[in-house]
GUDOBA-687988 format. One record per residue (C-alpha): residue number from 0; residue in one letter; chain; x, y, z. Coordinates in steps of 0.02 Angstrom, whole numbers, plus 50000, padded with zeros to 5 digits. Layout:
% residues N
<zakol NUM; a; A; <X; Y; Z>>;
...
END
This chain:
% residues 427
<zakol 0; m; A; <51479; 48588; 46586>>;
<zakol 1; v; A; <51293; 48624; 46596>>;
<zakol 2; d; A; <51204; 48656; 46432>>;
<zakol 3; e; A; <51154; 48837; 46402>>;
<zakol 4; k; A; <50976; 48784; 46357>>;
<zakol 5; v; A; <50958; 48701; 46528>>;
<zakol 6; i; A; <51019; 48858; 46616>>;
<zakol 7; l; A; <50899; 48966; 46515>>;
<zakol 8; q; A; <50754; 48851; 46558>>;
<zakol 9; v; A; <50795; 48856; 46744>>;
<zakol 10; l; A; <50812; 49046; 46748>>;
<zakol 11; a; A; <50651; 49070; 46649>>;
<zakol 12; e; A; <50555; 48959; 46771>>;
<zakol 13; q; A; <50630; 49053; 46918>>;
<zakol 14; q; A; <50578; 49218; 46838>>;
<zakol 15; e; A; <50397; 49158; 46831>>;
<zakol 16; y; A; <50400; 49128; 47018>>;
<zakol 17; v; A; <50472; 49302; 47051>>;
<zakol 18; q; A; <50338; 49383; 46943>>;
<zakol 19; s; A; <50203; 49303; 47050>>;
<zakol 20; y; A; <50271; 49372; 47214>>;
<zakol 21; e; A; <50168; 49493; 47318>>;
<zakol 22; p; A; <50294; 49567; 47441>>;
<zakol 23; q; A; <50165; 49682; 47520>>;
<zakol 24; k; A; <50088; 49526; 47598>>;
<zakol 25; w; A; <50252; 49468; 47675>>;
<zakol 26; v; A; <50305; 49501; 47854>>;
<zakol 27; s; A; <50424; 49648; 47869>>;
<zakol 28; r; A; <50589; 49602; 47950>>;
<zakol 29; y; A; <50714; 49709; 48041>>;
<zakol 30; e; A; <50856; 49655; 47926>>;
<zakol 31; e; A; <50775; 49748; 47780>>;
<zakol 32; s; A; <50844; 49909; 47854>>;
<zakol 33; l; A; <51022; 49842; 47844>>;
<zakol 34; f; A; <51030; 49834; 47654>>;
<zakol 35; e; A; <51135; 49965; 47563>>;
<zakol 36; l; A; <51073; 49940; 47386>>;
<zakol 37; d; A; <51151; 50100; 47317>>;
<zakol 38; s; A; <51325; 50061; 47382>>;
<zakol 39; p; A; <51461; 49973; 47280>>;
<zakol 40; l; A; <51467; 49836; 47412>>;
<zakol 41; a; A; <51395; 49663; 47383>>;
<zakol 42; q; A; <51246; 49637; 47499>>;
<zakol 43; v; A; <51281; 49466; 47575>>;
<zakol 44; v; A; <51141; 49381; 47673>>;
<zakol 45; i; A; <51193; 49229; 47772>>;
<zakol 46; g; A; <51098; 49114; 47889>>;
<zakol 47; v; A; <51031; 48940; 47915>>;
<zakol 48; r; A; <50943; 48855; 47770>>;
<zakol 49; r; A; <50758; 48905; 47749>>;
<zakol 50; s; A; <50768; 49053; 47868>>;
<zakol 51; g; A; <50693; 49166; 47734>>;
<zakol 52; k; A; <50850; 49238; 47652>>;
<zakol 53; s; A; <50783; 49231; 47475>>;
<zakol 54; t; A; <50615; 49305; 47525>>;
<zakol 55; l; A; <50701; 49445; 47619>>;
<zakol 56; c; A; <50810; 49491; 47469>>;
<zakol 57; h; A; <50665; 49485; 47345>>;
<zakol 58; k; A; <50560; 49593; 47461>>;
<zakol 59; v; A; <50695; 49726; 47476>>;
<zakol 60; l; A; <50731; 49728; 47289>>;
<zakol 61; l; A; <50548; 49730; 47237>>;
<zakol 62; e; A; <50498; 49865; 47361>>;
<zakol 63; h; A; <50642; 49974; 47303>>;
<zakol 64; h; A; <50577; 49954; 47125>>;
<zakol 65; v; A; <50746; 49908; 47052>>;
<zakol 66; k; A; <50759; 49801; 46896>>;
<zakol 67; y; A; <50862; 49647; 46938>>;
<zakol 68; g; A; <50913; 49479; 46870>>;
<zakol 69; y; A; <50898; 49323; 46976>>;
<zakol 70; a; A; <50981; 49152; 46981>>;
<zakol 71; n; A; <50948; 49022; 47116>>;
<zakol 72; f; A; <51088; 48894; 47115>>;
<zakol 73; d; A; <51000; 48778; 47237>>;
<zakol 74; d; A; <50924; 48680; 47093>>;
<zakol 75; d; A; <50970; 48501; 47049>>;
<zakol 76; r; A; <50986; 48547; 46865>>;
<zakol 77; l; A; <51126; 48669; 46910>>;
<zakol 78; a; A; <51214; 48552; 47033>>;
<zakol 79; k; A; <51356; 48515; 46911>>;
<zakol 80; l; A; <51398; 48695; 46870>>;
<zakol 81; k; A; <51584; 48729; 46856>>;
<zakol 82; t; A; <51686; 48888; 46859>>;
<zakol 83; e; A; <51683; 48898; 46669>>;
<zakol 84; d; A; <51492; 48892; 46671>>;
<zakol 85; l; A; <51471; 49052; 46771>>;
<zakol 86; n; A; <51495; 49166; 46622>>;
<zakol 87; t; A; <51360; 49067; 46531>>;
<zakol 88; v; A; <51247; 49095; 46682>>;
<zakol 89; l; A; <51280; 49282; 46669>>;
<zakol 90; s; A; <51238; 49279; 46484>>;
<zakol 91; c; A; <51076; 49185; 46520>>;
<zakol 92; i; A; <51030; 49311; 46656>>;
<zakol 93; y; A; <51047; 49451; 46527>>;
<zakol 94; q; A; <50945; 49352; 46400>>;
<zakol 95; v; A; <50803; 49324; 46524>>;
<zakol 96; y; A; <50802; 49492; 46614>>;
<zakol 97; g; A; <50876; 49611; 46485>>;
<zakol 98; t; A; <51047; 49689; 46466>>;
<zakol 99; d; A; <50998; 49850; 46555>>;
<zakol 100; i; A; <50991; 49775; 46730>>;
<zakol 101; k; A; <51105; 49852; 46861>>;
<zakol 102; y; A; <51065; 49729; 47002>>;
<zakol 103; i; A; <51092; 49541; 47006>>;
<zakol 104; f; A; <51033; 49424; 47145>>;
<zakol 105; l; A; <51138; 49265; 47160>>;
<zakol 106; d; A; <51048; 49144; 47276>>;
<zakol 107; e; A; <51146; 49004; 47363>>;
<zakol 108; i; A; <51296; 49019; 47247>>;
<zakol 109; q; A; <51428; 48964; 47373>>;
<zakol 110; d; A; <51444; 48783; 47314>>;
<zakol 111; v; A; <51499; 48829; 47137>>;
<zakol 112; d; A; <51688; 48823; 47122>>;
<zakol 113; g; A; <51762; 48993; 47084>>;
<zakol 114; w; A; <51603; 49087; 47129>>;
<zakol 115; h; A; <51700; 49216; 47230>>;
<zakol 116; l; A; <51806; 49265; 47079>>;
<zakol 117; f; A; <51646; 49281; 46977>>;
<zakol 118; v; A; <51567; 49395; 47108>>;
<zakol 119; n; A; <51724; 49501; 47117>>;
<zakol 120; r; A; <51725; 49522; 46928>>;
<zakol 121; l; A; <51543; 49578; 46928>>;
<zakol 122; l; A; <51579; 49704; 47065>>;
<zakol 123; r; A; <51722; 49776; 46963>>;
<zakol 124; s; A; <51602; 49799; 46818>>;
<zakol 125; n; A; <51496; 49912; 46931>>;
<zakol 126; l; A; <51349; 49793; 46951>>;
<zakol 127; h; A; <51255; 49794; 47116>>;
<zakol 128; l; A; <51252; 49619; 47190>>;
<zakol 129; v; A; <51145; 49530; 47318>>;
<zakol 130; v; A; <51213; 49361; 47372>>;
<zakol 131; t; A; <51144; 49231; 47493>>;
<zakol 132; g; A; <51222; 49078; 47572>>;
<zakol 133; s; A; <51186; 48945; 47703>>;
<zakol 134; n; A; <51364; 48915; 47756>>;
<zakol 135; a; A; <51476; 49027; 47860>>;
<zakol 136; k; A; <51619; 48978; 47745>>;
<zakol 137; l; A; <51540; 49107; 47630>>;
<zakol 138; l; A; <51615; 49244; 47737>>;
<zakol 139; s; A; <51750; 49166; 47843>>;
<zakol 140; g; A; <51841; 49096; 47693>>;
<zakol 141; e; A; <51827; 49141; 47511>>;
<zakol 142; l; A; <51727; 49301; 47517>>;
<zakol 143; a; A; <51827; 49387; 47653>>;
<zakol 144; t; A; <51988; 49341; 47564>>;
<zakol 145; h; A; <51941; 49394; 47388>>;
<zakol 146; l; A; <51825; 49542; 47418>>;
<zakol 147; t; A; <51930; 49615; 47560>>;
<zakol 148; g; A; <51792; 49714; 47639>>;
<zakol 149; r; A; <51687; 49746; 47483>>;
<zakol 150; y; A; <51531; 49670; 47558>>;
<zakol 151; n; A; <51394; 49714; 47682>>;
<zakol 152; e; A; <51357; 49563; 47792>>;
<zakol 153; i; A; <51178; 49536; 47848>>;
<zakol 154; h; A; <51144; 49388; 47964>>;
<zakol 155; l; A; <50967; 49319; 47957>>;
<zakol 156; f; A; <50886; 49201; 48082>>;
<zakol 157; p; A; <50713; 49118; 48073>>;
<zakol 158; f; A; <50567; 49227; 48132>>;
<zakol 159; s; A; <50588; 49319; 48296>>;
<zakol 160; f; A; <50441; 49310; 48415>>;
<zakol 161; y; A; <50386; 49483; 48357>>;
<zakol 162; e; A; <50389; 49427; 48174>>;
<zakol 163; y; A; <50302; 49265; 48221>>;
<zakol 164; c; A; <50161; 49364; 48301>>;
<zakol 165; k; A; <50148; 49477; 48149>>;
<zakol 166; f; A; <50137; 49325; 48035>>;
<zakol 167; h; A; <49998; 49249; 48140>>;
<zakol 168; h; A; <49907; 49416; 48165>>;
<zakol 169; v; A; <49926; 49411; 48355>>;
<zakol 170; d; A; <49864; 49567; 48446>>;
<zakol 171; l; A; <50022; 49650; 48513>>;
<zakol 172; v; A; <49947; 49808; 48586>>;
<zakol 173; g; A; <49780; 49756; 48663>>;
<zakol 174; i; A; <49765; 49764; 48853>>;
<zakol 175; t; A; <49612; 49653; 48869>>;
<zakol 176; t; A; <49616; 49482; 48951>>;
<zakol 177; k; A; <49586; 49403; 48781>>;
<zakol 178; a; A; <49733; 49495; 48700>>;
<zakol 179; d; A; <49848; 49448; 48844>>;
<zakol 180; a; A; <49796; 49265; 48831>>;
<zakol 181; e; A; <49824; 49269; 48643>>;
<zakol 182; r; A; <50003; 49328; 48667>>;
<zakol 183; k; A; <50036; 49195; 48799>>;
<zakol 184; r; A; <49969; 49060; 48685>>;
<zakol 185; a; A; <50076; 49124; 48542>>;
<zakol 186; f; A; <50229; 49125; 48656>>;
<zakol 187; l; A; <50205; 48943; 48707>>;
<zakol 188; d; A; <50178; 48893; 48526>>;
<zakol 189; y; A; <50333; 48990; 48473>>;
<zakol 190; i; A; <50453; 48911; 48597>>;
<zakol 191; a; A; <50383; 48740; 48549>>;
<zakol 192; d; A; <50375; 48755; 48359>>;
<zakol 193; g; A; <50498; 48894; 48321>>;
<zakol 194; g; A; <50505; 49023; 48184>>;
<zakol 195; f; A; <50553; 48941; 48019>>;
<zakol 196; p; A; <50441; 49038; 47897>>;
<zakol 197; e; A; <50388; 48892; 47787>>;
<zakol 198; m; A; <50339; 48785; 47936>>;
<zakol 199; q; A; <50212; 48907; 48008>>;
<zakol 200; n; A; <50058; 48840; 47920>>;
<zakol 201; m; A; <50116; 48660; 47901>>;
<zakol 202; r; A; <50028; 48517; 47988>>;
<zakol 203; n; A; <50171; 48395; 47965>>;
<zakol 204; k; A; <50302; 48495; 48060>>;
<zakol 205; r; A; <50399; 48339; 48102>>;
<zakol 206; g; A; <50420; 48293; 47919>>;
<zakol 207; y; A; <50476; 48470; 47878>>;
<zakol 208; v; A; <50608; 48473; 48016>>;
<zakol 209; q; A; <50672; 48301; 47966>>;
<zakol 210; s; A; <50695; 48357; 47785>>;
<zakol 211; l; A; <50776; 48519; 47841>>;
<zakol 212; m; A; <50899; 48430; 47955>>;
<zakol 213; e; A; <50943; 48309; 47816>>;
<zakol 214; a; A; <50970; 48452; 47692>>;
<zakol 215; i; A; <51086; 48541; 47814>>;
<zakol 216; v; A; <51185; 48383; 47850>>;
<zakol 217; t; A; <51202; 48326; 47670>>;
<zakol 218; k; A; <51201; 48486; 47565>>;
<zakol 219; d; A; <51282; 48611; 47682>>;
<zakol 220; i; A; <51405; 48497; 47770>>;
<zakol 221; q; A; <51435; 48325; 47694>>;
<zakol 222; r; A; <51458; 48383; 47514>>;
<zakol 223; r; A; <51559; 48536; 47560>>;
<zakol 224; f; A; <51679; 48453; 47682>>;
<zakol 225; n; A; <51680; 48277; 47607>>;
<zakol 226; i; A; <51617; 48196; 47768>>;
<zakol 227; r; A; <51629; 48007; 47763>>;
<zakol 228; n; A; <51552; 47965; 47932>>;
<zakol 229; v; A; <51385; 48052; 47907>>;
<zakol 230; n; A; <51302; 47945; 48040>>;
<zakol 231; a; A; <51421; 48012; 48172>>;
<zakol 232; l; A; <51385; 48189; 48115>>;
<zakol 233; r; A; <51197; 48159; 48136>>;
<zakol 234; k; A; <51226; 48087; 48311>>;
<zakol 235; i; A; <51328; 48239; 48363>>;
<zakol 236; a; A; <51195; 48356; 48295>>;
<zakol 237; n; A; <51058; 48264; 48391>>;
<zakol 238; h; A; <51162; 48262; 48550>>;
<zakol 239; l; A; <51193; 48450; 48544>>;
<zakol 240; i; A; <51010; 48488; 48506>>;
<zakol 241; n; A; <50953; 48375; 48649>>;
<zakol 242; n; A; <51075; 48461; 48766>>;
<zakol 243; v; A; <51055; 48645; 48721>>;
<zakol 244; c; A; <51121; 48774; 48844>>;
<zakol 245; q; A; <51252; 48649; 48905>>;
<zakol 246; e; A; <51441; 48648; 48889>>;
<zakol 247; v; A; <51505; 48542; 48745>>;
<zakol 248; n; A; <51611; 48399; 48812>>;
<zakol 249; y; A; <51718; 48346; 48664>>;
<zakol 250; d; A; <51806; 48207; 48760>>;
<zakol 251; d; A; <51642; 48123; 48809>>;
<zakol 252; l; A; <51576; 48134; 48631>>;
<zakol 253; a; A; <51738; 48060; 48565>>;
<zakol 254; k; A; <51724; 47911; 48683>>;
<zakol 255; i; A; <51540; 47880; 48645>>;
<zakol 256; l; A; <51569; 47884; 48457>>;
<zakol 257; s; A; <51742; 47802; 48458>>;
<zakol 258; m; A; <51816; 47950; 48368>>;
<zakol 259; s; A; <51961; 48066; 48404>>;
<zakol 260; d; A; <51921; 48228; 48494>>;
<zakol 261; v; A; <51999; 48321; 48347>>;
<zakol 262; t; A; <51870; 48246; 48228>>;
<zakol 263; v; A; <51728; 48283; 48349>>;
<zakol 264; k; A; <51783; 48465; 48360>>;
<zakol 265; k; A; <51786; 48475; 48170>>;
<zakol 266; y; A; <51610; 48404; 48157>>;
<zakol 267; v; A; <51544; 48525; 48289>>;
<zakol 268; d; A; <51625; 48668; 48194>>;
<zakol 269; y; A; <51543; 48610; 48032>>;
<zakol 270; l; A; <51373; 48616; 48119>>;
<zakol 271; r; A; <51415; 48793; 48175>>;
<zakol 272; q; A; <51468; 48844; 48000>>;
<zakol 273; a; A; <51301; 48780; 47933>>;
<zakol 274; f; A; <51217; 48892; 48065>>;
<zakol 275; l; A; <51129; 48742; 48143>>;
<zakol 276; i; A; <51209; 48777; 48312>>;
<zakol 277; q; A; <51283; 48930; 48394>>;
<zakol 278; l; A; <51426; 48918; 48518>>;
<zakol 279; l; A; <51428; 49033; 48670>>;
<zakol 280; t; A; <51597; 49055; 48752>>;
<zakol 281; k; A; <51638; 49090; 48933>>;
<zakol 282; h; A; <51677; 49267; 48990>>;
<zakol 283; s; A; <51860; 49254; 49032>>;
<zakol 284; f; A; <52020; 49348; 48995>>;
<zakol 285; k; A; <52103; 49179; 48965>>;
<zakol 286; s; A; <52082; 49121; 48786>>;
<zakol 287; k; A; <52101; 48939; 48834>>;
<zakol 288; e; A; <51951; 48947; 48953>>;
<zakol 289; r; A; <51841; 49030; 48822>>;
<zakol 290; i; A; <51876; 48896; 48693>>;
<zakol 291; r; A; <51868; 48748; 48811>>;
<zakol 292; n; A; <51704; 48789; 48897>>;
<zakol 293; a; A; <51590; 48836; 48751>>;
<zakol 294; k; A; <51403; 48802; 48768>>;
<zakol 295; a; A; <51293; 48749; 48622>>;
<zakol 296; y; A; <51128; 48828; 48571>>;
<zakol 297; i; A; <51013; 48783; 48426>>;
<zakol 298; v; A; <50969; 48911; 48293>>;
<zakol 299; d; A; <50781; 48885; 48316>>;
<zakol 300; s; A; <50681; 48801; 48454>>;
<zakol 301; g; A; <50571; 48714; 48326>>;
<zakol 302; l; A; <50715; 48593; 48294>>;
<zakol 303; q; A; <50710; 48531; 48473>>;
<zakol 304; n; A; <50547; 48434; 48475>>;
<zakol 305; n; A; <50494; 48410; 48293>>;
<zakol 306; r; A; <50619; 48274; 48248>>;
<zakol 307; d; A; <50674; 48096; 48286>>;
<zakol 308; n; A; <50774; 48066; 48446>>;
<zakol 309; a; A; <50708; 48224; 48529>>;
<zakol 310; f; A; <50730; 48229; 48717>>;
<zakol 311; a; A; <50746; 48415; 48757>>;
<zakol 312; a; A; <50567; 48460; 48712>>;
<zakol 313; e; A; <50494; 48451; 48887>>;
<zakol 314; n; A; <50625; 48562; 48968>>;
<zakol 315; i; A; <50538; 48728; 48945>>;
<zakol 316; g; A; <50676; 48819; 49042>>;
<zakol 317; w; A; <50807; 48765; 48914>>;
<zakol 318; r; A; <50693; 48815; 48771>>;
<zakol 319; l; A; <50665; 48987; 48845>>;
<zakol 320; e; A; <50851; 49014; 48873>>;
<zakol 321; n; A; <50885; 48959; 48694>>;
<zakol 322; v; A; <50754; 49079; 48625>>;
<zakol 323; v; A; <50828; 49222; 48727>>;
<zakol 324; y; A; <51004; 49187; 48664>>;
<zakol 325; i; A; <50952; 49185; 48481>>;
<zakol 326; e; A; <50856; 49348; 48507>>;
<zakol 327; l; A; <51012; 49423; 48587>>;
<zakol 328; l; A; <51111; 49371; 48433>>;
<zakol 329; r; A; <50985; 49460; 48322>>;
<zakol 330; r; A; <51002; 49619; 48424>>;
<zakol 331; c; A; <51190; 49614; 48453>>;
<zakol 332; t; A; <51262; 49545; 48291>>;
<zakol 333; n; A; <51236; 49709; 48198>>;
<zakol 334; s; A; <51274; 49818; 48350>>;
<zakol 335; f; A; <51455; 49763; 48374>>;
<zakol 336; l; A; <51415; 49689; 48544>>;
<zakol 337; d; A; <51479; 49521; 48605>>;
<zakol 338; i; A; <51388; 49393; 48712>>;
<zakol 339; y; A; <51463; 49273; 48839>>;
<zakol 340; y; A; <51408; 49172; 48989>>;
<zakol 341; y; A; <51492; 49192; 49158>>;
<zakol 342; k; A; <51540; 49065; 49289>>;
<zakol 343; e; A; <51660; 49115; 49426>>;
<zakol 344; n; A; <51707; 48936; 49473>>;
<zakol 345; p; A; <51641; 48759; 49440>>;
<zakol 346; r; A; <51526; 48764; 49592>>;
<zakol 347; s; A; <51454; 48938; 49571>>;
<zakol 348; k; A; <51290; 48984; 49486>>;
<zakol 349; e; A; <51306; 49042; 49307>>;
<zakol 350; i; A; <51253; 49206; 49234>>;
<zakol 351; d; A; <51169; 49153; 49073>>;
<zakol 352; f; A; <51222; 49302; 48967>>;
<zakol 353; v; A; <51348; 49442; 48984>>;
<zakol 354; v; A; <51330; 49574; 48847>>;
<zakol 355; c; A; <51495; 49664; 48816>>;
<zakol 356; n; A; <51553; 49816; 48720>>;
<zakol 357; q; A; <51732; 49762; 48686>>;
<zakol 358; d; A; <51797; 49712; 48860>>;
<zakol 359; k; A; <51665; 49808; 48958>>;
<zakol 360; a; A; <51511; 49716; 49023>>;
<zakol 361; v; A; <51358; 49823; 48985>>;
<zakol 362; e; A; <51218; 49705; 49038>>;
<zakol 363; l; A; <51197; 49545; 49138>>;
<zakol 364; i; A; <51048; 49436; 49093>>;
<zakol 365; q; A; <50979; 49289; 49189>>;
<zakol 366; v; A; <50842; 49177; 49119>>;
<zakol 367; a; A; <50725; 49072; 49226>>;
<zakol 368; y; A; <50554; 49011; 49171>>;
<zakol 369; d; A; <50479; 49004; 49347>>;
<zakol 370; i; A; <50538; 49120; 49487>>;
<zakol 371; e; A; <50384; 49108; 49598>>;
<zakol 372; g; A; <50473; 49001; 49727>>;
<zakol 373; e; A; <50569; 49102; 49857>>;
<zakol 374; k; A; <50723; 48991; 49845>>;
<zakol 375; t; A; <50731; 49004; 49655>>;
<zakol 376; f; A; <50702; 49192; 49658>>;
<zakol 377; k; A; <50842; 49217; 49785>>;
<zakol 378; r; A; <50963; 49107; 49688>>;
<zakol 379; e; A; <50937; 49200; 49525>>;
<zakol 380; t; A; <50942; 49376; 49599>>;
<zakol 381; d; A; <51091; 49339; 49713>>;
<zakol 382; s; A; <51191; 49280; 49561>>;
<zakol 383; l; A; <51156; 49443; 49470>>;
<zakol 384; i; A; <51201; 49550; 49621>>;
<zakol 385; r; A; <51363; 49457; 49655>>;
<zakol 386; t; A; <51420; 49458; 49474>>;
<zakol 387; s; A; <51375; 49641; 49451>>;
<zakol 388; s; A; <51508; 49683; 49580>>;
<zakol 389; v; A; <51638; 49569; 49501>>;
<zakol 390; l; A; <51612; 49634; 49323>>;
<zakol 391; r; A; <51564; 49811; 49376>>;
<zakol 392; c; A; <51401; 49810; 49281>>;
<zakol 393; d; A; <51243; 49894; 49346>>;
<zakol 394; k; A; <51118; 49845; 49210>>;
<zakol 395; l; A; <51040; 49686; 49277>>;
<zakol 396; t; A; <50897; 49592; 49194>>;
<zakol 397; l; A; <50800; 49438; 49247>>;
<zakol 398; i; A; <50690; 49365; 49110>>;
<zakol 399; a; A; <50551; 49248; 49165>>;
<zakol 400; f; A; <50372; 49196; 49128>>;
<zakol 401; t; A; <50306; 49325; 49250>>;
<zakol 402; s; A; <50248; 49506; 49260>>;
<zakol 403; t; A; <50369; 49648; 49227>>;
<zakol 404; r; A; <50430; 49746; 49378>>;
<zakol 405; d; A; <50586; 49820; 49460>>;
<zakol 406; y; A; <50668; 49742; 49611>>;
<zakol 407; k; A; <50793; 49831; 49723>>;
<zakol 408; i; A; <50915; 49746; 49840>>;
<zakol 409; d; A; <51080; 49799; 49919>>;
<zakol 410; g; A; <51069; 49967; 49831>>;
<zakol 411; k; A; <51056; 49885; 49659>>;
<zakol 412; s; A; <50908; 49874; 49541>>;
<zakol 413; i; A; <50859; 49718; 49444>>;
<zakol 414; r; A; <50735; 49733; 49302>>;
<zakol 415; i; A; <50623; 49580; 49311>>;
<zakol 416; v; A; <50541; 49569; 49142>>;
<zakol 417; s; A; <50411; 49454; 49066>>;
<zakol 418; a; A; <50487; 49346; 48929>>;
<zakol 419; i; A; <50345; 49400; 48815>>;
<zakol 420; d; A; <50375; 49585; 48848>>;
<zakol 421; w; A; <50563; 49566; 48823>>;
<zakol 422; l; A; <50546; 49470; 48660>>;
<zakol 423; l; A; <50425; 49600; 48592>>;
<zakol 424; e; A; <50534; 49750; 48635>>;
<zakol 425; r; A; <50583; 49851; 48482>>;
<zakol 426; k; A; <50752; 49934; 48505>>;
END
């Protein structure tokens, strides 16, 4: 058990930090609009470590002027909390913040045994709860089982390019040569360094990424799943990050690491559950094909070249495709749309992204950094035209580092859009 005095000290120190916050100076994020503070549902914010979940929740609560209690469980002094300690935590919250609070913010609580029962009890007592977590187990396991729909899920990623530009005060509306150059410079910086909020003004980005990767591997995966071969887990993570936008070959990884393919699949899934990677499945009506041919993407491009053993950094095409996929996830996750890639056969050209509403393809998206060459342009547009007939989809988009225009061929229209323009679109 953790001594009550220690818990009180931790909560009091955390309260001092909260009292110093100035949310009006923080970048507004789209996910703020997804909160339902007045509902009886727990507001559950999930996402990769250090993506800004805590800041987002504080901003929403402070700007709604609600009185709330706060406990951040990602503190070494609270690392040994047990189920029986949670009621003491609640008592300490009331002592620090007052007994008249109606809202409680539980930050990174998922590693405390029995936390889900604690949350359920607080909901039954008519408290409004905000909960964050850095592991998908938060929803796929305990929470979904015990709350049975009594939560509002909000998925947060690191800064989008739009939020990145807002943070760095980039001119988004100017039409001058200078404003255009400023946006292009910001775009190149963004796909190189990514959007982790804390890293934006840091000089030692490499050190930050190394510590973040280690925290994800040890805190979000090793401790939770009792991983013994942590070195193999690190190697798999580095391999997937170095080979973003590629199909995951479990058999090859198993041979390289002298492990069973079953163990490799488990480790890859742990990386997915920690939100470090995202898996994109193939558009197919055969379940076996979807599972077998998944492609891996990284949650933020800043992880590609600011770490040891980085080899994907110079492939700007991969980085652009990765950025587009994560942006699609931002836009589609809360719109009940699914994303796949499409490949008719092993020799055919892929369609990078197929956006679907249930089983209906509603948009085909191709990503290519440079389409100035006639051969490249024809390859990318031909793939869209051919697949549009197969999947019966007329909304065709080609995203590239070029000017925005429409292109018509064979009676079909392709929207060729600048990557910068597409990333800055507000739906």
